[in-house]
C-alpha positions in Angstrom: 95.7 98.2 94.7 93.8 96.9 97.6 91.2 99.7 97.8 87.5 99.0 97.4 85.0 100.6 95.2 81.6 100.9 96.8 78.7 101.5 94.4 76.6 104.6 94.9 73.0 103.6 95.9 71.9 105.5 92.8 74.0 103.4 90.4 71.5 101.5 88.5 73.8 99.3 86.3 72.5 95.8 86.6 76.0 94.3 87.0 77.1 96.7 89.7 74.0 97.7 91.8 75.3 97.8 95.4 78.6 96.2 94.4 81.7 96.2 96.5 84.8 95.7 94.3 88.3 95.0 95.4 90.7 96.8 93.1 93.5 94.6 91.8 95.1 96.9 89.2 94.8 100.6 88.3 97.3 102.0 85.8 97.5 103.8 82.4 96.2 100.7 80.6 93.0 100.6 82.7 91.6 99.2 85.9 90.6 95.7 87.1 88.8 94.5 90.2 86.8 91.6 91.6 83.2 92.0 92.7 83.1 90.8 96.3 79.4 90.5 96.9 77.9 88.6 94.0 76.9 84.9 93.6 75.8 83.2 90.5 72.1 82.5 90.2 72.9 78.8 90.0 75.3 77.6 92.6 78.7 77.2 90.9 81.6 75.3 92.5 85.2 74.8 91.8 84.6 71.1 92.0 82.4 71.4 88.9 84.9 73.5 86.9 88.2 71.9 87.7 88.9 68.1 87.8 90.5 66.6 90.9 88.3 68.0 93.6 85.9 65.1 94.0 87.1 64.2 97.5 86.6 67.7 99.0 83.4 69.5 100.0 82.0 71.9 97.5 84.1 75.1 97.0 81.9 78.0 95.9 82.9 80.2 93.0 81.6 83.8 93.1 80.8 86.1 90.3 83.9 88.4 90.0 82.4 90.5 87.3 81.0 90.6 83.8 84.4 90.3 81.9 86.3 87.1 81.3 83.9 84.7 83.0 85.9 81.8 81.6 88.8 82.8 83.8 89.1 81.7 87.5 90.8 84.1 90.0 91.5 83.3 93.6 92.0 85.8 96.4 93.8 84.5 99.5 95.9 85.1 102.6 98.6 82.5 101.8 101.7 84.7 101.5 104.1 81.8 100.6 102.1 80.8 97.5 104.6 81.2 94.6 103.7 83.8 92.0 100.9 85.4 94.0 100.3 89.2 93.5 100.3 91.1 96.8 97.1 93.2 96.9 97.4 94.5 100.5 99.2 93.6 103.7 97.0 90.5 104.1 95.6 89.7 100.7 97.1 88.1 97.6 95.7 87.3 94.2 96.3 84.1 92.3 99.6 82.3 92.2 100.7 78.8 91.5 97.4 76.9 91.0 99.0 73.5 91.6 100.2 74.7 95.0 96.7 76.0 95.7 95.3 72.6 94.6 97.6 70.9 97.1 96.6 73.3 99.8 92.9 72.4 99.2 93.4 68.6 98.9 95.3 68.6 102.2 92.1 69.8 103.9 93.4 73.2 104.8 90.7 75.8 105.7 89.2 77.8 102.8 86.5 80.1 104.2 88.2 83.1 105.6 91.4 82.3 103.7 90.6 81.7 100.0 87.8 82.8 97.7 87.4 81.8 94.0 85.9 84.0 91.3 84.9 83.6 87.7 85.3 86.9 85.8 86.3 90.4 86.8 85.2 94.0 86.5 87.3 96.1 84.1 87.5 99.7 82.9 89.4 101.3 80.1 92.0 104.0 80.8 90.2 107.0 82.3 86.8 105.3 82.5 86.9 104.6 86.2 88.2 108.0 87.1 85.3 109.5 85.2 82.8 107.3 87.0 84.3 108.2 90.4 84.0 111.9 89.5 80.4 111.3 88.6 79.8 109.8 92.1 79.0 106.3 90.8 81.7 104.9 93.1 83.1 105.7 96.5 86.6 104.7 97.3 87.2 102.8 100.6 89.7 100.6 102.3 89.7 96.9 102.1 89.2 94.8 105.2 90.5 91.3 104.7 88.1 89.5 107.1 85.0 91.1 105.4 86.2 90.4 101.9 87.0 86.7 102.5 83.7 86.0 104.3 81.6 83.8 102.0 78.3 84.7 103.7 78.2 88.5 104.2 74.9 89.8 102.7 75.6 93.2 104.3 79.0 93.9 102.8 77.8 96.9 100.8 76.1 98.4 103.9 79.1 97.8 106.1 81.4 99.2 103.4 79.3 102.3 103.0 79.2 102.8 106.8 83.0 102.4 107.0 83.3 105.5 104.8 82.1 107.7 107.7 79.2 109.8 108.9 78.7 111.5 105.5 77.8 108.1 103.9 75.9 106.4 106.6 72.5 107.7 105.3 73.3 106.1 101.9 73.8 102.8 103.6 70.1 103.0 104.6 68.9 104.1 101.2 66.3 101.6 100.0 67.0 99.3 97.1 63.7 100.3 95.6 62.9 103.9 96.7 59.5 103.8 95.1 58.5 101.0 97.6 59.2 103.4 100.5 
């Protein structure tokens, strides 16, 4: 848990092209993660999806992956939130939503502390390991500040660069090589 998957620049799957995924679970049942660098084509907000947020500014909801889009997940830094799953030293997933709602309604800061997602990325047992062996994914470390940034269009490039010298050339690989 807490590692990131960074898509190979050659991965052409529409859902995961240049994706950075925070791994949430990885066990004998399968793997689950949240895509950190995808927005919906049409701006989606928590205010639209959950009643009771009329008095607060719009809270963006990001595209967490192609599975279970009817489920909201929230990644945060609030260690005292009851029921939260610890992902890394600084990151937690979900927890008591009523407590989160109170946190929001009190006007506490969200950007840099909380992100909401609809859906997730999932793999059956053994599927992710196979994709990693086929060099579809590189495994990196999570960086809380990068992952909670709402506006980081270079997350994939930064994550690829963080893997070290061997991968820095990939970070410069064009999205459309034929246009080169």
